[in-house]
N, C-alpha and C positions, 0 to 999 in steps of 0.2 A: 663495877663500880656505878654512882652516886653522881652526874655530870655535877649537879647545882651544890652538892652534900660532900660528897669530895666518896664516901660509905660505900666500899663493897656492898651488894647487893647475890646476892645466889639465888637461880634462877630454881626453884625447887618444883615450879608446874607452868605452865604453855605453852607460846609458840613456842618448841626448840633453837627452830632456825629462828630463828630473833632475836634469841637471846646467842645462840654464835656469830651471832653479827653484832649483838653490839660488842663483845667479846673480839668480836677485828676492830674498831674502830679505835684504830692510834688517834688518838688528837692530834692535828697537824697530817697528819693523815689517809684520813676516812670519817664522812662526816657522821657523830653521836649515829649513835639508835636508836627512833626515839619509840615513846614504847605505853601507850596512857597517856601522852602529853604528859614524859617523862624523860630525861635528854637524856642514854645509857655509853657508856667507853666501858674499852679495854682495864677489865680488871686486877693487867698485872701491874695498873698503876698502883695499885694500893695492898696491889698480893701474890708479887711477882710469880709468887709458890706460895699457890694456898694449902698450908698443912694444913691451915685450919680448920677449912671448911671444908675437905678431906673424914675429920672428927667431925663436928657437928653434922655432916647427915650418916652418919654411923661409923665409919668408917675407926678397927680395934688398931690395925696393920697400915701406919702410912710408907710409903716408897714415894724417895721424892726427887726428880728431875731436877740437876741445876743446869737451866742453859743459858747462866747469867755472863754477863759480859764481863771483865774486867778492870776497871776506870783507868788503866794504864795502859791497857793496850789503844786509848780512841789521842788522836794529834787536837787538842782542841783547839786548834785557828781557826780562825773565821768562825760568826756566827751556832752553824751544822753540832762544828768540829762541840763545842762549847752547851748546845743542849746533849751533844750526845752525853757527854763530862760530868755534864747535872746531870741527866734521868741519870745513868749506873749508874753514878755514886749513893741517887736515892733509892732505887732497886738492892747495892747491894747490903747497905741498912735494914732495908726489912730483909729482904732473903735473913741475912744473918740471927734474925729477931724469930723468922722461920720457918727454916732450916732448920732450928735447931728444938723444934718438934717435930722431928721428922725420927722416925724408925732405924728408917736409911736413907742415904742419900747419892745419886750417881750426880758428877759434875760429868760428863763428855767435855775430851776436848775439843773445843772452839773457839781455842783462840786464834785462827785464819779469817777468820769468819762471822760477814757483820749479818743480824737476821735479819737486814732485809734481801737478802742477795740471795736466788732463787733458785742463781741456777748451784752455789755448789750443799742443795738440801743432799745427793745419792751420798756426798760425806757428811751433812750433820752427820746423818740415818746412818755411817757406819761406824759417826763416830758413837754411836750413840750406842752402840749393838756395842762394841769394845768396848766400851766402861762401864755395861750390863754385867757380862758376863763375867767381871773383876770380880765385883759383885754375889753372883745367883750361891755361894757357898756361904758367905754373910746373912744374907736373908736367908736360904732356909734353915742354915745356924738359929736363928734369930727369932724363925715363927714356929722349929719347935719346944718354946718355950709360955708360945700362946696356948 
């Protein structure tokens, strides 16, 4: 996501490490990545689940993984709580648009985990594996039709 314009950018060539660095640049947490004099931040601001970008790159079947938090999961008190609530509401709106374009959507149960809770990563991985197992039959059936 280009910080100055708010437009999503799909890096197709160049320094992969720098592109990943830009993708990790969450505003307020990490500094924007500077690439050719322009600032870039986490693309999740404009496409938390980038289904359309997968199609732009040539995908014909897209499995989306929805890890967005439910806006009602946050205690919107204090400045940080209000900021988290605001971001969650914006992401939900964007996600509805993006997820509707996916062939299959996997939604792990992550209600007890915060996006910055790196200690919960094993539980998050397990939740992802369980959610994926629940969709395996659907994925196979959908792929047969292609």
